[in-house]
KEGU-294246 format. One record per residue: residue number from 1; residue in three letters; x negated, y, z of N, C-alpha, C, CB in turn. Coordinates in Angstrom, 2 decimals. Glycine has a CB too. Layout:
@k: NUM | r: ala | n.px: X | n.py: Y | n.pz: Z | ca.px: X | ca.py: Y | ca.pz: Z | c.px: X | c.py: Y | c.pz: Z | cb.px: X | cb.py: Y | cb.pz: Z
...
***
This chain:
@k: 1 | r: met | n.px: -8.30 | n.py: 3.00 | n.pz: -25.38 | ca.px: -7.34 | ca.py: 3.89 | ca.pz: -24.73 | c.px: -6.35 | c.py: 3.04 | c.pz: -23.92 | cb.px: -6.58 | cb.py: 4.77 | cb.pz: -25.77
@k: 2 | r: ile | n.px: -6.11 | n.py: 3.47 | n.pz: -22.73 | ca.px: -5.19 | ca.py: 2.77 | ca.pz: -21.82 | c.px: -3.76 | c.py: 3.15 | c.pz: -22.18 | cb.px: -5.49 | cb.py: 3.12 | cb.pz: -20.32
@k: 3 | r: thr | n.px: -2.90 | n.py: 2.14 | n.pz: -22.28 | ca.px: -1.49 | ca.py: 2.40 | ca.pz: -22.57 | c.px: -0.70 | c.py: 2.48 | c.pz: -21.27 | cb.px: -0.91 | cb.py: 1.30 | cb.pz: -23.50
@k: 4 | r: lys | n.px: 0.51 | n.py: 3.04 | n.pz: -21.37 | ca.px: 1.39 | ca.py: 3.08 | ca.pz: -20.19 | c.px: 1.71 | c.py: 1.67 | c.pz: -19.73 | cb.px: 2.70 | cb.py: 3.85 | cb.pz: -20.51
@k: 5 | r: glu | n.px: 1.86 | n.py: 0.76 | n.pz: -20.67 | ca.px: 2.18 | ca.py: -0.63 | ca.pz: -20.32 | c.px: 1.04 | c.py: -1.28 | c.pz: -19.54 | cb.px: 2.48 | cb.py: -1.44 | cb.pz: -21.58
@k: 6 | r: glu | n.px: -0.21 | n.py: -1.03 | n.pz: -19.97 | ca.px: -1.37 | ca.py: -1.57 | ca.pz: -19.25 | c.px: -1.45 | c.py: -0.98 | c.pz: -17.85 | cb.px: -2.67 | cb.py: -1.28 | cb.pz: -20.03
@k: 7 | r: leu | n.px: -1.17 | n.py: 0.31 | n.pz: -17.74 | ca.px: -1.20 | ca.py: 0.96 | ca.pz: -16.44 | c.px: -0.13 | c.py: 0.37 | c.pz: -15.53 | cb.px: -1.00 | cb.py: 2.49 | cb.pz: -16.59
@k: 8 | r: glu | n.px: 1.05 | n.py: 0.14 | n.pz: -16.07 | ca.px: 2.13 | ca.py: -0.45 | ca.pz: -15.27 | c.px: 1.78 | c.py: -1.87 | c.pz: -14.84 | cb.px: 3.44 | cb.py: -0.45 | cb.pz: -16.08
@k: 9 | r: arg | n.px: 1.18 | n.py: -2.66 | n.pz: -15.71 | ca.px: 0.76 | ca.py: -4.02 | ca.pz: -15.33 | c.px: -0.25 | c.py: -3.99 | c.pz: -14.19 | cb.px: 0.17 | cb.py: -4.77 | cb.pz: -16.53
@k: 10 | r: glu | n.px: -1.20 | n.py: -3.06 | n.pz: -14.28 | ca.px: -2.20 | ca.py: -2.96 | ca.pz: -13.21 | c.px: -1.57 | c.py: -2.47 | c.pz: -11.92 | cb.px: -3.35 | cb.py: -2.01 | cb.pz: -13.63
@k: 11 | r: arg | n.px: -0.61 | n.py: -1.57 | n.pz: -12.02 | ca.px: 0.09 | ca.py: -1.10 | ca.pz: -10.82 | c.px: 0.77 | c.py: -2.27 | c.pz: -10.13 | cb.px: 1.13 | cb.py: -0.01 | cb.pz: -11.18
@k: 12 | r: arg | n.px: 1.44 | n.py: -3.11 | n.pz: -10.89 | ca.px: 2.12 | ca.py: -4.27 | ca.pz: -10.32 | c.px: 1.12 | c.py: -5.26 | c.pz: -9.72 | cb.px: 2.96 | cb.py: -4.97 | cb.pz: -11.39
@k: 13 | r: arg | n.px: 0.01 | n.py: -5.49 | n.pz: -10.40 | ca.px: -1.01 | ca.py: -6.40 | ca.pz: -9.85 | c.px: -1.56 | c.py: -5.84 | c.pz: -8.54 | cb.px: -2.17 | cb.py: -6.61 | cb.pz: -10.86
@k: 14 | r: ser | n.px: -1.83 | n.py: -4.55 | n.pz: -8.53 | ca.px: -2.39 | ca.py: -3.93 | ca.pz: -7.32 | c.px: -1.40 | c.py: -3.98 | c.pz: -6.16 | cb.px: -2.80 | cb.py: -2.49 | cb.pz: -7.60
@k: 15 | r: leu | n.px: -0.13 | n.py: -3.72 | n.pz: -6.44 | ca.px: 0.87 | ca.py: -3.81 | ca.pz: -5.38 | c.px: 1.03 | c.py: -5.23 | c.pz: -4.87 | cb.px: 2.20 | cb.py: -3.28 | cb.pz: -5.88
@k: 16 | r: ser | n.px: 0.87 | n.py: -6.19 | n.pz: -5.75 | ca.px: 0.92 | ca.py: -7.60 | ca.pz: -5.33 | c.px: -0.27 | c.py: -7.91 | c.pz: -4.42 | cb.px: 0.91 | cb.py: -8.54 | cb.pz: -6.57
@k: 17 | r: arg | n.px: -1.45 | n.py: -7.40 | n.pz: -4.79 | ca.px: -2.63 | ca.py: -7.58 | ca.pz: -3.92 | c.px: -2.40 | c.py: -6.90 | c.pz: -2.57 | cb.px: -3.91 | cb.py: -7.01 | cb.pz: -4.60
@k: 18 | r: leu | n.px: -1.82 | n.py: -5.72 | n.pz: -2.59 | ca.px: -1.54 | ca.py: -5.00 | ca.pz: -1.35 | c.px: -0.58 | c.py: -5.78 | c.pz: -0.47 | cb.px: -0.97 | cb.py: -3.61 | cb.pz: -1.66
@k: 19 | r: ala | n.px: 0.45 | n.py: -6.36 | n.pz: -1.05 | ca.px: 1.39 | ca.py: -7.17 | ca.pz: -0.28 | c.px: 0.69 | c.py: -8.36 | c.pz: 0.36 | cb.px: 2.54 | cb.py: -7.66 | cb.pz: -1.17
@k: 20 | r: gln | n.px: -0.20 | n.py: -9.01 | n.pz: -0.38 | ca.px: -0.95 | ca.py: -10.15 | ca.pz: 0.16 | c.px: -1.87 | c.py: -9.69 | c.pz: 1.29 | cb.px: -1.77 | cb.py: -10.83 | cb.pz: -0.95
@k: 21 | r: val | n.px: -2.53 | n.py: -8.57 | n.pz: 1.11 | ca.px: -3.39 | ca.py: -8.01 | ca.pz: 2.16 | c.px: -2.56 | c.py: -7.76 | c.pz: 3.42 | cb.px: -4.06 | cb.py: -6.69 | cb.pz: 1.68
@k: 22 | r: his | n.px: -1.38 | n.py: -7.20 | n.pz: 3.26 | ca.px: -0.53 | ca.py: -6.91 | ca.pz: 4.41 | c.px: -0.09 | c.py: -8.19 | c.pz: 5.10 | cb.px: 0.70 | cb.py: -6.09 | cb.pz: 3.98
@k: 23 | r: arg | n.px: 0.30 | n.py: -9.20 | n.pz: 4.33 | ca.px: 0.70 | ca.py: -10.48 | ca.pz: 4.94 | c.px: -0.45 | c.py: -11.08 | c.pz: 5.76 | cb.px: 1.15 | cb.py: -11.49 | cb.pz: 3.85
@k: 24 | r: glu | n.px: -1.64 | n.py: -11.10 | n.pz: 5.18 | ca.px: -2.80 | ca.py: -11.67 | ca.pz: 5.88 | c.px: -3.17 | c.py: -10.84 | c.pz: 7.10 | cb.px: -4.00 | cb.py: -11.77 | cb.pz: 4.93
@k: 25 | r: trp | n.px: -3.16 | n.py: -9.53 | n.pz: 6.96 | ca.px: -3.49 | ca.py: -8.64 | ca.pz: 8.08 | c.px: -2.48 | c.py: -8.82 | c.pz: 9.20 | cb.px: -3.54 | cb.py: -7.17 | cb.pz: 7.61
@k: 26 | r: thr | n.px: -1.20 | n.py: -8.91 | n.pz: 8.86 | ca.px: -0.16 | ca.py: -9.10 | ca.pz: 9.87 | c.px: -0.35 | c.py: -10.42 | c.pz: 10.61 | cb.px: 1.21 | cb.py: -9.06 | cb.pz: 9.22
@k: 27 | r: lys | n.px: -0.67 | n.py: -11.48 | n.pz: 9.89 | ca.px: -0.90 | ca.py: -12.77 | ca.pz: 10.54 | c.px: -2.06 | c.py: -12.69 | c.pz: 11.54 | cb.px: -1.20 | cb.py: -13.86 | cb.pz: 9.49
@k: 28 | r: arg | n.px: -3.11 | n.py: -11.96 | n.pz: 11.15 | ca.px: -4.27 | ca.py: -11.84 | ca.pz: 12.05 | c.px: -3.97 | c.py: -11.01 | c.pz: 13.29 | cb.px: -5.43 | cb.py: -11.22 | cb.pz: 11.31
@k: 29 | r: his | n.px: -3.13 | n.py: -9.99 | n.pz: 13.16 | ca.px: -3.00 | ca.py: -9.02 | ca.pz: 14.24 | c.px: -1.64 | c.py: -8.96 | c.pz: 14.93 | cb.px: -3.32 | cb.py: -7.70 | cb.pz: 13.72
@k: 30 | r: ala | n.px: -0.66 | n.py: -9.67 | n.pz: 14.45 | ca.px: 0.69 | ca.py: -9.54 | ca.pz: 15.03 | c.px: 0.71 | c.py: -9.83 | c.pz: 16.52 | cb.px: 1.65 | cb.py: -10.48 | cb.pz: 14.32
@k: 31 | r: gln | n.px: -0.02 | n.py: -10.83 | n.pz: 16.95 | ca.px: 0.00 | ca.py: -11.20 | ca.pz: 18.38 | c.px: -0.77 | c.py: -10.19 | c.pz: 19.23 | cb.px: -0.58 | cb.py: -12.59 | cb.pz: 18.57
@k: 32 | r: asp | n.px: -1.69 | n.py: -9.47 | n.pz: 18.62 | ca.px: -2.52 | ca.py: -8.52 | ca.pz: 19.37 | c.px: -1.93 | c.py: -7.12 | c.pz: 19.44 | cb.px: -3.89 | cb.py: -8.45 | cb.pz: 18.77
@k: 33 | r: ala | n.px: -0.99 | n.py: -6.82 | n.pz: 18.55 | ca.px: -0.44 | ca.py: -5.46 | ca.pz: 18.51 | c.px: 0.43 | c.py: -5.23 | c.pz: 19.75 | cb.px: 0.40 | cb.py: -5.24 | cb.pz: 17.20
@k: 34 | r: pro | n.px: 0.16 | n.py: -4.18 | n.pz: 20.48 | ca.px: 0.91 | ca.py: -3.95 | ca.pz: 21.71 | c.px: 2.37 | c.py: -3.59 | c.pz: 21.43 | cb.px: 0.25 | cb.py: -2.84 | cb.pz: 22.53
@k: 35 | r: phe | n.px: 3.25 | n.py: -4.12 | n.pz: 22.24 | ca.px: 4.66 | ca.py: -3.78 | ca.pz: 22.15 | c.px: 4.92 | c.py: -2.54 | c.pz: 22.97 | cb.px: 5.55 | cb.py: -4.95 | cb.pz: 22.62
@k: 36 | r: asn | n.px: 5.61 | n.py: -1.61 | n.pz: 22.40 | ca.px: 5.99 | ca.py: -0.39 | ca.pz: 23.09 | c.px: 7.51 | c.py: -0.29 | c.pz: 23.03 | cb.px: 5.29 | cb.py: 0.87 | cb.pz: 22.46
@k: 37 | r: ala | n.px: 8.15 | n.py: -0.45 | n.pz: 24.16 | ca.px: 9.62 | ca.py: -0.43 | ca.pz: 24.20 | c.px: 10.19 | c.py: 0.86 | c.pz: 23.64 | cb.px: 10.12 | cb.py: -0.63 | cb.pz: 25.63
@k: 38 | r: asp | n.px: 9.43 | n.py: 1.94 | n.pz: 23.68 | ca.px: 9.91 | ca.py: 3.20 | ca.pz: 23.12 | c.px: 10.01 | c.py: 3.14 | c.pz: 21.60 | cb.px: 8.98 | cb.py: 4.33 | cb.pz: 23.53
@k: 39 | r: his | n.px: 9.36 | n.py: 2.15 | n.pz: 21.00 | ca.px: 9.41 | ca.py: 2.01 | ca.pz: 19.54 | c.px: 10.55 | c.py: 1.14 | c.pz: 19.07 | cb.px: 8.11 | cb.py: 1.45 | cb.pz: 19.04
@k: 40 | r: ala | n.px: 11.34 | n.py: 0.60 | n.pz: 19.99 | ca.px: 12.49 | ca.py: -0.21 | ca.pz: 19.59 | c.px: 13.45 | c.py: 0.66 | c.pz: 18.80 | cb.px: 13.21 | cb.py: -0.84 | cb.pz: 20.83
@k: 41 | r: arg | n.px: 13.90 | n.py: 0.12 | n.pz: 17.70 | ca.px: 14.82 | ca.py: 0.89 | ca.pz: 16.85 | c.px: 16.21 | c.py: 0.89 | c.pz: 17.47 | cb.px: 14.86 | cb.py: 0.29 | cb.pz: 15.42
@k: 42 | r: pro | n.px: 16.84 | n.py: 2.05 | n.pz: 17.49 | ca.px: 18.20 | ca.py: 2.09 | ca.pz: 18.03 | c.px: 19.16 | c.py: 1.37 | c.pz: 17.08 | cb.px: 18.67 | cb.py: 3.55 | cb.pz: 18.26
@k: 43 | r: gly | n.px: 20.11 | n.py: 0.70 | n.pz: 17.64 | ca.px: 21.11 | ca.py: 0.00 | ca.pz: 16.84 | c.px: 22.48 | c.py: 0.59 | c.pz: 17.02 | cb.px: 21.13 | cb.py: -1.47 | cb.pz: 17.19
@k: 44 | r: pro | n.px: 23.43 | n.py: 0.04 | n.pz: 16.28 | ca.px: 24.80 | ca.py: 0.53 | ca.pz: 16.46 | c.px: 25.26 | c.py: 0.33 | c.pz: 17.91 | cb.px: 25.77 | cb.py: -0.20 | cb.pz: 15.49
@k: 45 | r: lys | n.px: 26.08 | n.py: 1.21 | n.pz: 18.38 | ca.px: 26.57 | ca.py: 1.16 | ca.pz: 19.76 | c.px: 27.24 | c.py: -0.19 | c.pz: 20.02 | cb.px: 27.55 | cb.py: 2.32 | cb.pz: 20.04
@k: 46 | r: gly | n.px: 26.88 | n.py: -0.81 | n.pz: 21.15 | ca.px: 27.49 | ca.py: -2.06 | ca.pz: 21.53 | c.px: 26.84 | c.py: -3.31 | c.pz: 20.95 | cb.px: 28.90 | cb.py: -2.04 | cb.pz: 21.14
@k: 47 | r: thr | n.px: 25.68 | n.py: -3.15 | n.pz: 20.30 | ca.px: 25.00 | ca.py: -4.33 | ca.pz: 19.75 | c.px: 23.69 | c.py: -4.56 | c.pz: 20.49 | cb.px: 24.75 | cb.py: -4.17 | cb.pz: 18.23
@k: 48 | r: asp | n.px: 23.12 | n.py: -5.73 | n.pz: 20.27 | ca.px: 21.81 | ca.py: -6.03 | ca.pz: 20.85 | c.px: 20.70 | c.py: -5.87 | c.pz: 19.80 | cb.px: 21.79 | cb.py: -7.46 | cb.pz: 21.44
@k: 49 | r: tyr | n.px: 20.99 | n.py: -5.10 | n.pz: 18.76 | ca.px: 20.02 | ca.py: -4.88 | ca.pz: 17.69 | c.px: 18.64 | c.py: -4.48 | c.pz: 18.22 | cb.px: 20.53 | cb.py: -3.81 | cb.pz: 16.75
@k: 50 | r: pro | n.px: 18.54 | n.py: -3.52 | n.pz: 19.17 | ca.px: 17.22 | ca.py: -3.12 | ca.pz: 19.66 | c.px: 16.45 | c.py: -4.26 | c.pz: 20.34 | cb.px: 17.37 | cb.py: -1.97 | cb.pz: 20.62
@k: 51 | r: leu | n.px: 17.15 | n.py: -5.29 | n.pz: 20.81 | ca.px: 16.46 | ca.py: -6.41 | ca.pz: 21.46 | c.px: 15.76 | c.py: -7.31 | c.pz: 20.45 | cb.px: 17.44 | cb.py: -7.22 | cb.pz: 22.27
@k: 52 | r: his | n.px: 16.20 | n.py: -7.29 | n.pz: 19.22 | ca.px: 15.68 | ca.py: -8.22 | ca.pz: 18.22 | c.px: 14.91 | c.py: -7.55 | c.pz: 17.08 | cb.px: 16.80 | cb.py: -9.01 | cb.pz: 17.64
@k: 53 | r: his | n.px: 15.03 | n.py: -6.28 | n.pz: 16.95 | ca.px: 14.35 | ca.py: -5.54 | ca.pz: 15.89 | c.px: 13.53 | c.py: -4.43 | c.pz: 16.54 | cb.px: 15.37 | cb.py: -4.96 | cb.pz: 14.86
@k: 54 | r: leu | n.px: 12.24 | n.py: -4.60 | n.pz: 16.52 | ca.px: 11.39 | ca.py: -3.63 | ca.pz: 17.17 | c.px: 10.14 | c.py: -3.40 | c.pz: 16.35 | cb.px: 11.03 | cb.py: -4.09 | cb.pz: 18.58
@k: 55 | r: asp | n.px: 9.45 | n.py: -2.39 | n.pz: 16.67 | ca.px: 8.19 | ca.py: -2.06 | ca.pz: 16.03 | c.px: 7.07 | c.py: -2.29 | c.pz: 17.04 | cb.px: 8.19 | cb.py: -0.60 | cb.pz: 15.51
@k: 56 | r: val | n.px: 5.98 | n.py: -2.78 | n.pz: 16.55 | ca.px: 4.78 | ca.py: -2.85 | ca.pz: 17.36 | c.px: 3.78 | c.py: -1.88 | c.pz: 16.74 | cb.px: 4.20 | cb.py: -4.31 | cb.pz: 17.43
@k: 57 | r: ser | n.px: 2.87 | n.py: -1.43 | n.pz: 17.53 | ca.px: 1.89 | ca.py: -0.46 | ca.pz: 17.07 | c.px: 0.52 | c.py: -1.10 | c.pz: 17.04 | cb.px: 1.88 | cb.py: 0.79 | cb.pz: 17.98
@k: 58 | r: ala | n.px: -0.09 | n.py: -1.07 | n.pz: 15.87 | ca.px: -1.44 | ca.py: -1.59 | ca.pz: 15.74 | c.px: -2.41 | c.py: -0.64 | c.pz: 16.45 | cb.px: -1.84 | cb.py: -1.78 | cb.pz: 14.25
@k: 59 | r: thr | n.px: -3.54 | n.py: -1.19 | n.pz: 16.86 | ca.px: -4.56 | ca.py: -0.35 | ca.pz: 17.46 | c.px: -5.21 | c.py: 0.50 | c.pz: 16.37 | cb.px: -5.63 | cb.py: -1.21 | cb.pz: 18.20
@k: 60 | r: val | n.px: -5.96 | n.py: 1.49 | n.pz: 16.78 | ca.px: -6.66 | ca.py: 2.35 | ca.pz: 15.83 | c.px: -7.58 | c.py: 1.51 | c.pz: 14.95 | cb.px: -7.46 | cb.py: 3.45 | cb.pz: 16.57
@k: 61 | r: asp | n.px: -8.32 | n.py: 0.59 | n.pz: 15.56 | ca.px: -9.24 | ca.py: -0.26 | ca.pz: 14.78 | c.px: -8.48 | c.py: -1.12 | c.pz: 13.78 | cb.px: -10.07 | cb.py: -1.14 | cb.pz: 15.71
@k: 62 | r: gln | n.px: -7.33 | n.py: -1.65 | n.pz: 14.20 | ca.px: -6.53 | ca.py: -2.47 | ca.pz: 13.30 | c.px: -5.99 | c.py: -1.62 | c.pz: 12.14 | cb.px: -5.36 | cb.py: -3.13 | cb.pz: 14.06
@k: 63 | r: glu | n.px: -5.55 | n.py: -0.43 | n.pz: 12.45 | ca.px: -5.05 | ca.py: 0.47 | ca.pz: 11.40 | c.px: -6.16 | c.py: 0.83 | c.pz: 10.42 | cb.px: -4.47 | cb.py: 1.76 | cb.pz: 12.03
@k: 64 | r: glu | n.px: -7.34 | n.py: 1.12 | n.pz: 10.95 | ca.px: -8.47 | ca.py: 1.45 | ca.pz: 10.07 | c.px: -8.83 | c.py: 0.27 | c.pz: 9.18 | cb.px: -9.69 | cb.py: 1.88 | cb.pz: 10.90
@k: 65 | r: glu | n.px: -8.80 | n.py: -0.92 | n.pz: 9.75 | ca.px: -9.08 | ca.py: -2.13 | ca.pz: 8.96 | c.px: -8.07 | c.py: -2.25 | c.pz: 7.82 | cb.px: -9.03 | cb.py: -3.40 | cb.pz: 9.85
@k: 66 | r: phe | n.px: -6.77 | n.py: -2.07 | n.pz: 8.15 | ca.px: -5.75 | ca.py: -2.19 | ca.pz: 7.11 | c.px: -5.93 | c.py: -1.13 | c.pz: 6.04 | cb.px: -4.36 | cb.py: -2.09 | cb.pz: 7.73
@k: 67 | r: gln | n.px: -6.20 | n.py: 0.10 | n.pz: 6.44 | ca.px: -6.37 | ca.py: 1.17 | ca.pz: 5.46 | c.px: -7.52 | c.py: 0.87 | c.pz: 4.50 | cb.px: -6.62 | cb.py: 2.51 | cb.pz: 6.17
@k: 68 | r: gln | n.px: -8.60 | n.py: 0.31 | n.pz: 5.02 | ca.px: -9.74 | ca.py: -0.05 | ca.pz: 4.17 | c.px: -9.35 | c.py: -1.16 | c.pz: 3.20 | cb.px: -10.95 | cb.py: -0.50 | cb.pz: 5.03
@k: 69 | r: leu | n.px: -8.68 | n.py: -2.20 | n.pz: 3.71 | ca.px: -8.26 | ca.py: -3.30 | ca.pz: 2.86 | c.px: -7.24 | c.py: -2.84 | c.pz: 1.81 | cb.px: -7.66 | cb.py: -4.42 | cb.pz: 3.71
@k: 70 | r: ala | n.px: -6.34 | n.py: -1.96 | n.pz: 2.22 | ca.px: -5.34 | ca.py: -1.44 | ca.pz: 1.29 | c.px: -6.00 | c.py: -0.63 | c.pz: 0.18 | cb.px: -4.30 | cb.py: -0.57 | cb.pz: 2.05
@k: 71 | r: ala | n.px: -6.97 | n.py: 0.19 | n.pz: 0.55 | ca.px: -7.68 | ca.py: 0.98 | ca.pz: -0.45 | c.px: -8.39 | c.py: 0.08 | c.pz: -1.45 | cb.px: -8.68 | cb.py: 1.93 | cb.pz: 0.22
@k: 72 | r: glu | n.px: -9.00 | n.py: -0.99 | n.pz: -0.96 | ca.px: -9.68 | ca.py: -1.93 | ca.pz: -1.85 | c.px: -8.68 | c.py: -2.62 | c.pz: -2.79 | cb.px: -10.44 | cb.py: -2.99 | cb.pz: -1.04
@k: 73 | r: ala | n.px: -7.52 | n.py: -2.98 | n.pz: -2.26 | ca.px: -6.51 | ca.py: -3.66 | ca.pz: -3.07 | c.px: -5.98 | c.py: -2.74 | c.pz: -4.18 | cb.px: -5.35 | cb.py: -4.13 | cb.pz: -2.19
@k: 74 | r: met | n.px: -5.86 | n.py: -1.46 | n.pz: -3.88 | ca.px: -5.29 | ca.py: -0.52 | ca.pz: -4.84 | c.px: -6.33 | c.py: 0.15 | c.pz: -5.74 | cb.px: -4.53 | cb.py: 0.54 | cb.pz: -4.10
@k: 75 | r: ala | n.px: -7.61 | n.py: -0.06 | n.pz: -5.45 | ca.px: -8.68 | ca.py: 0.63 | ca.pz: -6.19 | c.px: -8.63 | c.py: 0.40 | c.pz: -7.70 | cb.px: -10.02 | cb.py: 0.17 | cb.pz: -5.66
@k: 76 | r: pro | n.px: -8.39 | n.py: -0.82 | n.pz: -8.18 | ca.px: -8.34 | ca.py: -0.98 | ca.pz: -9.65 | c.px: -7.26 | c.py: -0.11 | c.pz: -10.30 | cb.px: -8.11 | cb.py: -2.45 | cb.pz: -10.00
@k: 77 | r: phe | n.px: -6.10 | n.py: -0.05 | n.pz: -9.68 | ca.px: -5.04 | ca.py: 0.80 | ca.pz: -10.23 | c.px: -5.44 | c.py: 2.28 | c.pz: -10.14 | cb.px: -3.71 | cb.py: 0.56 | cb.pz: -9.48
@k: 78 | r: gln | n.px: -6.01 | n.py: 2.68 | n.pz: -9.02 | ca.px: -6.42 | ca.py: 4.08 | ca.pz: -8.85 | c.px: -7.41 | c.py: 4.48 | c.pz: -9.95 | cb.px: -7.06 | cb.py: 4.29 | cb.pz: -7.45
@k: 79 | r: arg | n.px: -8.41 | n.py: 3.62 | n.pz: -10.20 | ca.px: -9.39 | ca.py: 3.93 | ca.pz: -11.24 | c.px: -8.72 | c.py: 4.02 | c.pz: -12.61 | cb.px: -10.50 | cb.py: 2.86 | cb.pz: -11.27
@k: 80 | r: met | n.px: -7.82 | n.py: 3.06 | n.pz: -12.90 | ca.px: -7.15 | ca.py: 3.05 | ca.pz: -14.19 | c.px: -6.24 | c.py: 4.27 | c.pz: -14.33 | cb.px: -6.35 | cb.py: 1.76 | cb.pz: -14.37
@k: 81 | r: ala | n.px: -5.54 | n.py: 4.63 | n.pz: -13.27 | ca.px: -4.65 | ca.py: 5.79 | ca.pz: -13.32 | c.px: -5.44 | c.py: 7.07 | c.pz: -13.55 | cb.px: -3.83 | cb.py: 5.90 | cb.pz: -12.01
@k: 82 | r: glu | n.px: -6.59 | n.py: 7.19 | n.pz: -12.92 | ca.px: -7.44 | ca.py: 8.37 | ca.pz: -13.13 | c.px: -7.93 | c.py: 8.43 | c.pz: -14.57 | cb.px: -8.62 | cb.py: 8.35 | cb.pz: -12.16
@k: 83 | r: glu | n.px: -8.33 | n.py: 7.29 | n.pz: -15.11 | ca.px: -8.79 | ca.py: 7.25 | ca.pz: -16.50 | c.px: -7.64 | c.py: 7.55 | c.pz: -17.46 | cb.px: -9.41 | cb.py: 5.87 | cb.pz: -16.82
@k: 84 | r: tyr | n.px: -6.47 | n.py: 7.00 | n.pz: -17.17 | ca.px: -5.30 | ca.py: 7.27 | ca.pz: -18.00 | c.px: -4.98 | c.py: 8.76 | c.pz: -18.00 | cb.px: -4.08 | cb.py: 6.45 | cb.pz: -17.49
@k: 85 | r: ala | n.px: -5.02 | n.py: 9.39 | n.pz: -16.84 | ca.px: -4.76 | ca.py: 10.82 | ca.pz: -16.74 | c.px: -5.79 | c.py: 11.62 | c.pz: -17.52 | cb.px: -4.75 | cb.py: 11.27 | cb.pz: -15.26
@k: 86 | r: arg | n.px: -7.04 | n.py: 11.21 | n.pz: -17.44 | ca.px: -8.10 | ca.py: 11.88 | ca.pz: -18.20 | c.px: -7.83 | c.py: 11.78 | c.pz: -19.69 | cb.px: -9.48 | cb.py: 11.28 | cb.pz: -17.86
@k: 87 | r: gln | n.px: -7.46 | n.py: 10.59 | n.pz: -20.13 | ca.px: -7.16 | ca.py: 10.40 | ca.pz: -21.55 | c.px: -5.98 | c.py: 11.25 | c.pz: -21.99 | cb.px: -6.88 | cb.py: 8.92 | cb.pz: -21.84
@k: 88 | r: gln | n.px: -4.97 | n.py: 11.34 | n.pz: -21.14 | ca.px: -3.80 | ca.py: 12.14 | ca.pz: -21.48 | c.px: -4.17 | c.py: 13.62 | c.pz: -21.59 | cb.px: -2.69 | cb.py: 11.95 | cb.pz: -20.44
@k: 89 | r: arg | n.px: -5.02 | n.py: 14.10 | n.pz: -20.69 | ca.px: -5.47 | ca.py: 15.50 | ca.pz: -20.75 | c.px: -6.25 | c.py: 15.76 | c.pz: -22.03 | cb.px: -6.33 | cb.py: 15.86 | cb.pz: -19.53
@k: 90 | r: glu | n.px: -7.15 | n.py: 14.83 | n.pz: -22.35 | ca.px: -7.97 | ca.py: 14.98 | ca.pz: -23.56 | c.px: -7.09 | c.py: 15.00 | c.pz: -24.81 | cb.px: -9.00 | cb.py: 13.83 | cb.pz: -23.66
@k: 91 | r: thr | n.px: -6.12 | n.py: 14.11 | n.pz: -24.85 | ca.px: -5.22 | ca.py: 14.05 | ca.pz: -25.99 | c.px: -4.40 | c.py: 15.34 | c.pz: -26.10 | cb.px: -4.28 | cb.py: 12.83 | cb.pz: -25.88
@k: 92 | r: ala | n.px: -3.92 | n.py: 15.82 | n.pz: -24.96 | ca.px: -3.12 | ca.py: 17.06 | ca.pz: -24.95 | c.px: -3.93 | c.py: 18.26 | c.pz: -25.40 | cb.px: -2.56 | cb.py: 17.31 | cb.pz: -23.54
@k: 93 | r: asn | n.px: -5.23 | n.py: 18.22 | n.pz: -25.11 | ca.px: -6.12 | ca.py: 19.32 | ca.pz: -25.51 | c.px: -6.62 | c.py: 19.17 | c.pz: -26.94 | cb.px: -7.31 | cb.py: 19.40 | cb.pz: -24.56
@k: 94 | r: gly | n.px: -6.24 | n.py: 18.09 | n.pz: -27.61 | ca.px: -6.65 | ca.py: 17.88 | ca.pz: -28.99 | c.px: -8.07 | c.py: 17.37 | c.pz: -29.12 | cb.px: -6.50 | cb.py: 19.14 | cb.pz: -29.75
@k: 95 | r: asn | n.px: -8.65 | n.py: 16.88 | n.pz: -28.04 | ca.px: -10.03 | ca.py: 16.38 | ca.pz: -28.09 | c.px: -10.01 | c.py: 14.88 | c.pz: -28.35 | cb.px: -10.78 | cb.py: 16.69 | cb.pz: -26.77
@k: 96 | r: glu | n.px: -11.09 | n.py: 14.41 | n.pz: -28.95 | ca.px: -11.24 | ca.py: 12.97 | ca.pz: -29.10 | c.px: -11.60 | c.py: 12.39 | c.pz: -27.75 | cb.px: -12.31 | cb.py: 12.60 | cb.pz: -30.17
@k: 97 | r: ile | n.px: -11.15 | n.py: 11.18 | n.pz: -27.53 | ca.px: -11.39 | ca.py: 10.52 | ca.pz: -26.24 | c.px: -12.66 | c.py: 9.69 | c.pz: -26.34 | cb.px: -10.18 | cb.py: 9.63 | cb.pz: -25.82
@k: 98 | r: asp | n.px: -13.57 | n.py: 9.95 | n.pz: -25.41 | ca.px: -14.78 | ca.py: 9.12 | ca.pz: -25.31 | c.px: -14.44 | c.py: 7.86 | c.pz: -24.59 | cb.px: -15.92 | cb.py: 9.86 | cb.pz: -24.59
@k: 99 | r: pro | n.px: -14.85 | n.py: 6.72 | n.pz: -25.14 | ca.px: -14.56 | ca.py: 5.44 | ca.pz: -24.44 | c.px: -15.28 | c.py: 5.32 | c.pz: -23.13 | cb.px: -14.92 | cb.py: 4.25 | cb.pz: -25.30
***
């Protein structure tokens, strides 16, 4: 039976994998992502914040690549969370849990 603590540990591991995936993906694509001046974040009046803080937009292919990598990084947690939920339902219904 999966405990809440085990589920939390896997959540943290998966989020760590996701962060690493994002760092690597960003390194690969940061120079290729088109800059769109309309995506510049507005700053406080009288500052040059929008000149230094901006958003770039990944291409559709880049976004799809990231979504696939992100799903893979989070898959172990997703599977464990689904199993944990199943176990909780079984326990709540008074049924024995099949391993």
